[in-house]
C-alpha positions, 0 to 999 in steps of 0.5 A, a space after each residue: 256666363 256661357 257664350 250663348 248668354 253673352 251673345 244674347 246680351 250683346 244682341 239685346 244691346 245692339 237691338 236697343 241701340 237701333 231703337 235709340 237711333 231710329 227714335 233720334 231720326 224721328 226727332 230730327 225729322 220732326 224738328 226739321 218740319 218733316 214729321 212723317 206722322 203728319 201725313 194723312 193721305 197719299 195719292 197712290 196711282 198703282 199697286 205693285 201688281 198693277 205696275 207689273 201687269 200693265 208694264 207695256 202701257 206704263 213703260 216710261 210713264 210716271 206712277 206713284 206707288 207706296 208700301 213698306 221699305 223691305 230692302 235697300 242697297 244704295 251706295 255712293 250715287 245710286 242704288 236699288 231698293 224694294 217696297 212691299 204692298 198687299 200684292 207683293 214687291 216692286 223694285 225701285 232705282 234711285 240716282 243722284 242725278 234725278 233727285 239731287 244730293 240732299 234728297 239722296 242723303 234723306 233716302 239713304 237715312 230711311 230704315 227697313 220697315 219705313 212706309 214710303 211713297 215713291 213717284 217715278 217712271 216705269 222701266 225694266 232693268 237689264 235682268 228684265 225686272 219691272 222697276 220704278 225709276 225714282 224722281 220723288 219720294 215721301 216718308 209716310 210712317 217711321 218704323 221705330 223698331 227693327 223687324 225681328 227677323 233681322 235680330 231675334 228672328 222668329 225662334 219662339 213659335 209663339 212670337 208668330 201668333 203674338 205678333 201676327 202683324 210682324 209675321 204677316 210682314 215677313 212671311 209671304 206664305 202666311 199672308 197667302 194663307 189668310 187671303 186663301 181663307 177669305 177666298 174659301 169663305 167667299 166661295 162657301 157663300 157663293 155655293 149657298 147663295 146660288 142655291 137660294 139659302 139666306 144668310 142671317 145673323 143671330 145673337 152671340 149673347 144669349 140667356 141659354 147656351 144651347 145647340 152643342 155639348 160644350 162649356 160656355 163662357 159666362 158674362 153678366 148684363 148689368 142693365 138686366 142684372 142677369 148672367 148671359 152666355 157667349 154662344 157655343 153654336 147657332 143651331 137653336 136660333 137658326 131652327 127658330 127661323 125655319 119655324 118662321 118660314 125662312 126654309 133655307 138659312 145659314 150663318 157664318 160666325 164666331 162660336 165660343 167654348 170654354 175649353 182647352 187650347 191645342 193644335 185643333 182647338 181655340 176658345 173662339 172659332 168660326 163655323 157655318 151652320 145651315 138648315 134646309 126645310 123638307 130635307 134630311 141628313 142624306 141631303 146634308 151629306 150631298 151639300 157637304 161634299 159638293 160644297 167642299 168640292 166647289 170651294 176646292 175648285 174655286 180656290 185651289 183649282 183641284 179637289 186633291 190636296 196634300 196635307 202633312 204629306 198625305 194626298 186627300 181627295 175631296 172628289 164626291 162622293 165621300 166614303 160613308 160608314 155607320 158608327 157600328 160598322 166602323 167600330 166593328 171594322 177597327 176594333 172587331 167588336 160588333 155592337 149589333 150583338 150587344 143587347 144590354 147596357 151591362 154587356 156594353 159595360 163589360 166589354 168596355 172594362 175588358 178593352 180598358 176604354 176611357 169614359 167621360 163618366 162612371 162606368 155604371 152611369 154609361 149606356 150602350 150608346 155612350 160606350 159605342 161612341 167611346 169605342 169609336 173615338 178610341 179605335 176609329 177616328 184616327 183611321 179615317 184619313 180620306 173624307 168619310 161620313 160616319 153615320 147613325 150615332 147613338 140617341 144618347 149623345 144626339 139630343 137634337 136629332 131624329 131617331 134612325 128610321 128602322 132602328 130607334 137605338 140610333 139617330 139620323 146624324 153624321 159627322 164628317 172626318 178627314 185625316 182623323 179629325 171631325 170637320 162637320 156635324 149634321 142631323 135630320 133635325 128633331 122637330 117633335 116638341 114632346 120628344 125634344 123636351 124629354 131629351 132636354 130633361 135627360 140632358 139635365 140629368 147628365 148635368 147632375 151627374 157631372 157633365 157640365 157640357 150637357 145641354 140646358 133646357 131651352 123653353 122658348 125653343 120648345 115653344 117654337 117647335 110647338 108652333 111647328 117646324 117642318 122636317 129639316 136637315 141641318 149641318 155645321 162645319 168648322 171653317 178653321 179646320 177646313 181652312 187647315 186642310 186646304 192650306 196644309 196648316 198643321 195648327 189651328 193657330 196658323 189659320 187664325 189671325 189672332 189666336 187666343 194666347 196666354 198673356 206674357 208678363 
């Protein structure tokens, strides 16, 4: 047996012994009629932040604070400790003269991780730290397991995601990320609400998985005896509301896609979609860049952020380039000079482009998109709108004015990653049905992410939908950029994980 294996066994034994000791402490408390789990409420008067910010008026006055005990340096007849609450930490000072011998002994028995309520007077130490001089205390909850950073540490990166509650206890920067995430979403709502958008909720369970090219999760409704899908996008229901006269709507919520898991993808994720009647994709570009800049200003105080060592400037206006021009710039292939599908297939073969279906089934538009993904995406570091996507891959989008090979669609890219998708929305029910039929053919060719037919949505368009601009933004990816987080798991409180044995 290696020394490393011996050390692991010894560490495990010590860890188990600590658990045994903590449980015994709980049993002793319960036998003495001091069960901490019998405490239902505590009248906390101040948070750690309030004590520190209002020191001048609280000096020498009594307060009650509460939180998790995170350090304890009590030896002999006095000592210091720290408790942490939502807002940070507050230092405590205990002395035998103030609480008596028995209470000091009880306090010394507390373990790191226990929740306690502290009553005492506010003062400053000689080093100037605002603290609470303990006059009384109460154990609120017993921590029966040591925090892992003291023993096993957080060596396994999966542990941070599997036990997020521990990650949040130990790492202030992780807590800051999620408080910042909340502030980002709040600022997003403020921006839209001030512009008279209405926030709505649409179904998560639906008989049709529509609004995006993605593989859905399938479930079964017992009472109706039908299969249903977890939504992959909110688009088609929101556009029904445009038909119904809402004119400006948005929804922030979870979408679900039965796809792989990596640093950019989680099977459930948060997105915002918004739709505005009498607008087009140019208006959606302005909304996107101005909304992100507004969020940056509110949350960060600047439109310039550093992401993985690179400065990203979100100041409007963002760069704009067509897909054809991007491919020409980064691959030296000009699709304006390619006139047939066969010519496009030949150039794809020559450049060894990876395609999602057999070459013979690919159109010029399919191949243009594949060129863009191969040669261009990773080049788009600063915020950039890539415009005018091929009609074949944009079934819900109006055709480009003046060039019907393309559509009025853009995607926003930052640091080589797609962050948003927007259209001048297709509102012609006859053309929309033709596009759905073509998507059904794509499904027959093996594309299980192609769109399904949605007859009720066609019916809504036949009632009449005005010209509309629509936009979807991946909130998780935006939060990643604004918090310098390299993985989507770092901005999801509880990311999807493979179960442990």
